[in-house]
C-alpha positions, 0 to 999 in steps of 0.5 A, spaced: 500 500 500 502 506 498 502 512 503 502 519 502 505 525 506 499 529 509 504 534 513 510 534 517 513 539 522 519 540 526 518 539 533 526 540 535 532 540 531 533 534 527 526 531 529 520 531 525 513 529 526 510 526 520 502 525 518 501 520 513 495 517 509 494 510 507 492 510 500 486 506 497 483 504 504 478 508 508 480 505 515 487 503 517 486 500 524 492 499 529 493 498 537 498 501 541 505 498 541 505 497 533 509 499 528 509 500 521 515 498 516 516 503 510 519 501 504 522 505 498 527 505 492 533 509 494 539 509 490 537 503 486 536 498 492 529 497 496 530 499 503 525 498 508 525 501 515 521 500 521 518 506 525 513 506 532 507 509 531 506 516 534 498 516 534 491 513 535 487 510 529 484 516 525 481 513 519 486 512 514 492 516 517 498 514 522 503 519 525 510 518 526 515 522 530 522 521 527 530 523 528 534 525 522 540 520 522 546 523 518 548 517 515 542 513 515 538 511 508 531 512 510 531 518 514 534 523 509 528 521 504 523 522 509 525 529 511 526 531 504 519 529 503 513 534 501 506 534 502 503 530 497 509 525 496 507 518 495 514 515 494 514 510 500 510 504 501 507 501 507 509 494 507 507 491 514 503 493 520 506 489 526 506 488 534 513 487 537 511 481 541 508 477 535 503 477 530 503 482 524 499 484 518 502 484 511 501 489 506 505 487 500 506 492 494 509 487 490 
């Protein structure tokens, strides 16, 4: 499933809050403690990273609070995104203690 950036804003130096919507679904349900795996093609390679959710369920939207990693592969992409950008895939919603729901874009 594709995820579109709705908005992002800086909350501290090198820390941003991101709000995404999941395309093609009306409801994106999740529970406290779950995380999402995001994927994108960066430099010709598919990169996937897991991020803890920083919001309560709200329709088809989810929020993340992330720090910028200077030599990271994924955070520079996220920090460069503009509202409306759909360059990432939501590939998994999971909980760390087991069980997951996969959404494969491929």
